[in-house]
Structure formats: structure tokens, C-alpha cells
Steps between C-alpha positions, in 0.01 A plus 500: 500500500458411132253222430346513848121479462422562866276792589586501871812466713556150634623456856691201633306324773458152640143383561356151527242416239243230437350471152291279275334525159186716515167313512669159477463270799853431620722544801693820551871486418763695693732769366703802606435851366838657418388841376179698487364803314164673475393282207711185525726268691759230450503176693702180507411143584709187549411299192626176649250519786202662325291400200456825305365463147346847450605701196500868391156667479361261762335662805613399848329543835750634754524519875788731593620469860586846634700444820527868598121527509442135605253470212415277205420702189294348219569599141465389138784524253583403143824322417705720264810281481642181654862379500683205648828590672682194637262335749262798520224646287488881480167662411406856403140581586276796414265581788137505380309530829627590847383709792644848440578567867685169536696564180607846621600348836732248331651775284558729799671223697716401201590865435599556861718188508668566164534878483491613860701208638242400759 
């Protein structure tokens, strides 16, 4: 695809997410991961119910809820872009730190659901 800067294939997936600005005392906000790749993810939040003031280049602390493994996965990511769409905020995030085994597990599950029809 022309103009696509992605290095890795992105897979559609739905995962619950909690996030907050890195190293800033605040409560975690709630979002939904909509797609995931080896080096990034997209998530959405309801902007009417959440106070989300972070901007591109800001680092977020993440807790990704992986229901298939019944696990919470910690990660750090940098906001690449942020857009408001109706009553939601869509965010593109570059993964900076995440357990490799957990990342591969999410990718395998997403691949199986999307490509293999599981």
C-alpha cells in the first residue's frame, strides 16, 4: 500500500486496555485495543467518559488484558497519532517496551482469529 509506513502486519483484535501517562501520578483510563502488530497498536476510548489529554510523542503506561491467557500485560508505548471521531478518540501507539513472549502470544491469537477463522 502506498504511503503505509508500517513495518509489520497489523491484525484486528479486541482487547481491554488500561493506560495512563508514564511517570505521572494519575488514575488509569480505560480503552479498547482494535488492532495490534509487532511494534504498535491502535486503541479507542470514549471521550465523553474519559479525560484524555495526552498528545503525540507522549509515553503511556499500558496494562493490556489478554482474556485468552487470563493475563494482564504491562507495556510502555509512545503516542504516534491521535484523532477524534464522533464521541471517541482513536490513538496510534508505537510499542516501546513489552514482554516478548506476551507480545507473540497476542499476535498468535489475533492471527488465528483473523486468518485461520478460529
